[in-house]
C-alpha positions as CSV (number, residue, x, y, z in Angstrom):
1,M,25.3,19.9,-3.8
2,T,23.2,22.2,-5.8
3,S,19.5,23.1,-5.8
4,M,16.9,22.9,-8.7
5,T,14.1,25.1,-9.1
6,F,11.2,24.3,-11.4
7,R,7.6,25.3,-11.6
8,V,5.0,22.2,-12.1
9,D,1.4,22.0,-11.5
10,E,0.0,22.2,-8.5
11,N,-2.4,19.4,-8.5
12,L,0.3,17.2,-10.3
13,K,2.9,18.2,-7.1
14,K,0.1,17.1,-4.4
15,S,0.1,14.1,-6.2
16,F,3.2,13.6,-6.6
17,D,4.0,14.2,-3.2
18,G,1.3,11.8,-1.6
19,L,3.0,9.2,-4.0
20,C,6.0,10.0,-2.7
21,D,4.9,9.0,0.9
22,Q,3.2,5.8,0.4
23,F,6.7,4.8,-1.3
24,G,8.7,6.3,2.1
25,L,10.4,8.7,-0.2
26,S,10.7,12.8,-0.2
27,N,9.9,14.2,-3.4
28,S,13.8,15.2,-3.4
29,A,14.9,11.4,-3.2
30,A,12.2,10.4,-5.4
31,L,13.7,12.9,-8.2
32,N,17.3,12.4,-7.2
33,L,16.9,8.5,-7.6
34,F,15.3,8.8,-11.0
35,M,18.1,11.4,-12.3
36,K,20.6,9.2,-11.1
37,A,19.3,6.0,-12.7
38,V,18.6,8.2,-15.9
39,V,22.2,9.0,-16.0
40,R,23.5,5.7,-15.3
41,E,21.4,3.9,-17.7
42,R,21.0,6.6,-20.1
43,R,17.3,5.8,-20.5
44,I,13.8,6.2,-18.1
45,P,15.0,3.3,-16.9
46,F,12.5,2.1,-14.3
47,E,8.6,2.1,-13.3
48,I,7.4,3.0,-10.0
49,K,3.5,2.2,-9.5
50,A,1.1,2.6,-6.8
51,E,-1.9,0.9,-6.5
52,T,-5.0,2.6,-7.5
53,E,-8.2,2.9,-4.8
54,E,-9.8,0.7,-6.5
55,D,-7.0,-2.2,-6.6
56,M,-6.8,-1.7,-2.6
57,K,-10.8,-2.4,-2.4
58,Q,-10.2,-5.6,-4.5
59,K,-7.3,-7.0,-2.5
60,G,-9.4,-6.1,0.6
61,W,-12.3,-8.0,-1.0
62,N,-10.7,-10.9,-2.0
63,A,-8.8,-11.6,1.2
64,F,-12.2,-11.1,3.0
65,L,-13.6,-13.8,0.5
66,R,-10.8,-16.2,1.3
67,M,-11.3,-15.6,5.3
68,R,-14.9,-16.4,4.9
69,E,-14.1,-19.1,3.2
70,A,-11.6,-20.7,5.7
71,A,-14.5,-19.5,8.5
72,L,-16.8,-22.2,6.5
73,A,-14.4,-25.1,6.2
74,N,-13.5,-24.7,9.6
75,G,-17.2,-24.5,11.0
76,A,-17.4,-21.3,12.2
77,G,-19.0,-19.3,9.3
78,E,-22.7,-19.4,12.1
79,M,-20.2,-17.7,14.7
80,S,-21.5,-14.3,16.0
81,L,-19.2,-11.3,16.3
82,E,-19.1,-11.9,20.3
83,D,-18.1,-15.6,19.8
84,I,-15.4,-14.8,17.5
85,N,-14.1,-11.9,19.9
86,G,-14.9,-14.6,22.8
87,E,-12.4,-17.1,21.0
88,I,-9.7,-14.9,20.4
89,S,-9.9,-13.9,24.2
90,A,-10.0,-17.1,24.9
91,A,-6.7,-18.0,22.9
92,R,-4.9,-14.8,24.3
93,D,-5.4,-16.2,27.5
94,G,-4.3,-19.7,26.7
95,K,-7.6,-20.9,27.7
């Protein structure tokens, strides 16, 4: 094994490290994956994309809307939080 040293903008490194964390990779592992693929395929071979914060918010909102529609369809649209928690507790207790 050998090591590489190069300079990179501090903000770029912080952003890259954050994305690598989201992917479950160290920055070293991510760069090794990239370099192996470039050599193997002799091109920039793939795209790794993280969701933006706005994408995640939209998915959460869409999930909320689906749950609300299901609740209304099942007659639970008027339940209070206490009612819902009571139903959950009863289901856990096997009642």
